[in-house]
N, C-alpha and C positions, 0 to 999 in steps of 0.2 A: 341235549341231553337222551343218548341213547343205550336202553336195555335190553338193546339185543343182546340174547346169551351165548359167550366164545363159546367154542372148542373146551377150554380149558374151563371152564365155568361149569358146563356139561358136562365134562368128565366129572368133576365134585361131586356135584345134584346125585347124577347117579350111581355112586356109589355110594353117596351118605342116604339114599332111597332104596338102596341093594340093601345095607344097612337094618336098615331101620326095619327092613319089610322081611328079609328073610334069620335076623337075629335078634332082635328086638323083639316084632308083639308074638313069635311063641313063645316066649320066654311068659309072659304078664299070661299066658292063657292057666298056666299055671298058680301065680301070684294072689295075692289079696283083692279087688280092686282100688283098693284106697292107698297100694303099696308104695312108695316111697324110695325104695331100694332093690337091688339084685339079689339075688345068695354072693355070698363073696367070693366062690368058683369063678361064677358067672362072670362078674365083677371083672375078678381079675384077666380074665380069658379075653372077654371084653375090651378091654381099655390095651392089651396087647394089640388085638389085632387092628384097629385105630393108630394106633402108635407105630404098626407098621404098613399102613394105607397112608401113612401119612395125614390123618385127619383128626390128630389129637393135639387140644391146646391152642385151633386154628388163631385165638385172638394174637398168641403171644409172637411180638416181632420178630423177626430174623437177628439180631441182633442180642436178644436170648434166646436162642436157641428153637424156635419154636417156626411155624410154617411161613407166619410171615400174611397170610390171607388177605387181598385187599375186604376192604369193608362192603361194598354191595356183593360181593362171592358171601361174605360170611353170611348177611341178612339173605339170602337164596338157600345160604343152608342150613340156616336157623329155621324154616321155612318146610323143609325134610327134617331135620330133628326130632323137633315137635309131634311127630306123626306117630305117636301110638296111644297108650292107655296115659301112662304118666309124662308125657311128653311137657305140659305147663309147669311140674311143680322144679321138673330137673331133665330138660329134655337129651332123652334116651337113658336119665338115670345117670348123665357126669361122666359117659366112659369115654365120653367124646373129650373131656376133661372140663373143668372150673376153673378158667381163667383168674389169674390175682388180679387181688382190687385192683382197679386203674391207676388206683392212686400210690401207690406204691414202685409208681416207675419215674415220680418226679422223687422219691427218698436218696436219699446218700447214700454213697458206695456199703457203708458201714449197715445202715438198713436194707439195702437190695440183698446182701447177702445173710444176713440175719433173718429176712420175711421172706423178700419176692421170690432168687432163686428158689427156695424150700418148694414156696409153694407150684411153682412151673415143677417142679420136681413130685409133684403132688405129697411129699413130706409133712406138708403144714395145711392149713385151709383157713382165712379168717371173715370177722361176720364184717354187715358193714355198720354204723353203732349213729343215726345222727339222729330220728324221734325219740321226742321224751313224752310220756304220761299229759303233757302242758299242752297239745298237739303236735302234729308234724308236715302240716299243708305250707305254714312258714316256719320255717327251722329260722331263720334269722333275727326271728320275735321270740320264737317258743324255747328254745333252749336256754332251760335256767341251769343247766350241772356247771359247776362253778371251779375255776383254774386257778389255784395259788399259788406263786411261785415262794419257793420255797430254799433256796442256794439252788443248786444245780439240778433241783427237784422242783412238780411240782404235786399239791395237793388237791383232788379233785373229789368234789362232794357231788351226789345226784344219784341222773339214771336215765337206762333208756326204757324202749319200749318199740314191740314190731321187731324185733333184731333176730332173722333170720339164719336158724346156725349157730350162733353164740353159746350155748352150751355146751356143745361137739368142739367146738372151736380154739384155736393155740393166739390166735390173737385178735384184735378187733381195731377199729381206725375209728375212734370216739372223735364223734368233737364238739370242744367245751369253751363256756367262755371264758375266756382268758381278762378283758380288757368292758364292764360291759357300758363304758365311756363311749367306745367307737360303733357301738351297733355290730353289720357285720364285719366289718374290718375288725373288731373284736373276739371274732372265732378263730378255733387254734384247731387242729386236724394234731390228736397222739395217734401212735401204735402203743396198744396198750396188752401186753400180753395176759391170757386169761389165770392162767397164777398167782397175778397180783395178790398180794394182801388188801383187803378190802373192795373186791372185785366180786359182787356173786351175783347168781344166777335165782330174782329171786321168786320166779314162776314159768312151766312152757304155760303159751297161751295157746286155746284151745281154741281154731276160727273155724270157718265155714268151708275150706279145705279139708285135703286127706293130711296138709302136714301142718304140723301149730308153728308157732313163733316164741319169743322170747319174751319176758322184762328183769333189765338188771338194775342192780343200785352200787354206786361206788360211794365206799366212805372212806372215808380220809385215805385216800388210796392214793399211791406215792408214785408217779409215774417221773423217768430222767427227762432232762432240758434234753437232749439229744436224741431221745422216740421223738420230738415236734417233726413232722413230716409237712414239707414245704417249708412252709415261712408263718414266724410268729402272724396270729392275723391274717391270715390266708385261707381258712379252713372254707370260710362260705364257697369262696371263688372252685377252690379243690372239689369243693363239692358239687359244684351246680355244675361243672364243667363235666364229670361222673355223671351224674343223673341223667346230665344231656346224652351220651353216650349210649346208656344202657339203654336207654329208653329206645334203640332202635330195635334190639336184638332180643330186648324186652317182648316187643311190637310184634316183630315177628312169628314167638313163637306164637304166640294168639292165634295167628293167620293158619298158622300149619295143623294144629288141630280143630281148627273150622275147616281148611280143606278136604280135612277127614271126613268130621260126621257129615260136610256136602257131598261127597264119593257116597257114603255109605246112604244114604237119602233117595241120592239117584235111581242108586240099585234096587233101591225097596222099593222105590215108584213103579221101577218098570217089573216087577214080578210078579208084587201085592192084590191080587183082583177083588174087588169090591164092586157086590154086586151088576157081579159079569164084562166087569171093564175090568184093567190094569186102572191102580191110582193116577200114571204116567197120565192118562187121557185126562185127567178132571182139570180144570183149566188154573182153579182156586188151586192145583198144587204145582202147576206149572208155573200159574206166577210168583207161586212161595221161592222157587228152585230159582228162577229169576232172580229175584231180590237178595236171593245170598253169591247167585253172582255177581250181580252189579258192588255186592259189600268185600267178598274176596280181593275183586281185582281194583276198585280202589283202594282197599286200605294196605295192596301190594304195592301200589303205585308208588303211595305215600311214602312205605317204610325203602323203598328206593329211591326216591327224591332223598330224603333225610340221607341214605348214606352215602349214596352218590356224593352230596355238598358236603359232608362230612369229611370224604376221601380225597376232597381236593382241596380240603385246608378254610374253606369260605364258612361262614357263621352257621349255623346249620339248630339252633334255639330254637327256632319257629314253624323250620318241619319238621324238628325233631317232637315237640309236643302235640302236633302235627298229626304223627306218623299214630302216637300213642292213643291220643281220643280216636280216630279213626279206627286202629286194629282193634285195639280193645271192643270198645262199642260191637263196627262190626262186625267182629266173631262175637259178641253171646248172644248179637240178631240172631246169626249163623244157626249158631247151637239152637239154638231156642225152635227153630223151623223145623230143621230135619228132628230136632227129637217130633214135633208134632206130627208131625211126616209121618214118624216110625209108628206112633201113638206107641200103646203101652210100654212094648218094647225100647220106645226109648229109654224110658226114666228108671226101667227096671238096669239093676249093675251087673244083667248081664252084656251091656253093652255100656262102653264107656263115657256118652253123652254125660247123665248125671253127673258126671264127675267133674267133668268140663263147662259143663253151666257152671255148677257150686263154685270152680276156679275164675270162671272166665270173669262171674261176679265180684272179685274181690283183686283182678286184674283192670276193674274200673277208678280203683283204690290206692293199690299199691305203685310204686313211681313218680309219687302226684297223679293225685284223684282229677275228675274230667273238669270240676270246675277250675281246678289252678290251672290246667293245660289251655283252658279258653281265657284264662286273666297272661297269661306269660304271651300265647298270643295277641293277646290286645292289646296290651305293652307294646310290645315290637307299631304293632297298628298305628298306634296312637304317638309311637316316635318315629316317626318315619327319617324323619333330621339328624338324629344321633346318629346313624349307621349301623345300627344293631341289627340290621334284617342282613 
């Protein structure tokens, strides 16, 4: 496993780094500290720039018109993309393009024409509807949203919770229990248009971070049978694969903001003088910075190890969970130490650290909490003979 950066990868990293520092960061000085969108004119201009640079929709395969950037390179780029104030909400505010829901690649040609292609072109966007009020960490058991077939349609009743972007989405991939007798094999994924009668955004759920999530309800919502994504009863496997893959860039984004916080803490420690000496001369500060570096290097290695296995088509569930666990917990420690080094300035809204501190706390829950990642890894460790690793 060689993670020596190639010339091509370095070129992409340098271009992303330059773009973030020269185009994104200066715009943020005039935005609200909790902003999660750019002004429309800036957004359009920057999207065009990333398109011209060949950096738009990096995760889209070549056969779908994207650049087809490999998983390792995208992981390295994700670390750079998030090094700005709003980096944890959406790296570079989505001007690099929000890749379509990965499950759509498993759709029929008709589904791709209606949902995948418009998403790639930026004309539509969707949401991921898995978690419910009854619980999100064990969706195989917690899903109570029920679908009953009625001819060529399915009648769906229930609801979802913690759905980011559902209030502005054009469609969602919603996971429904279609056969309660089959457990995980009784869960089916449906593509649901948000203008379908019976679909309702019940409320916007305010949380610790700068942005909100949503709670949805479905009341006698009729969805065509042809809107099943993949196979009937194959929804759990589809979601599991999607979540495992998404954990890698999700983890990398956390590393990026921690890198930025660490850099600010180092600069401050060198210039800040207390009792006649710079902070950098204090052993306590030195050790905090060293611990930061250890957390960052460990997290980066874990993400690249997961990306490497995914890119080579090998089982990577264990590595994906490990990357998510190490990066989110480690990044939280890095930002916390950096805030401590910065003192009062670190907790002020003059700097982005307090925002990252809040949003990283949520990252320990999103895409599966730390405890669930440990369960996933433990299951693999205790089932070595099955080939699950």
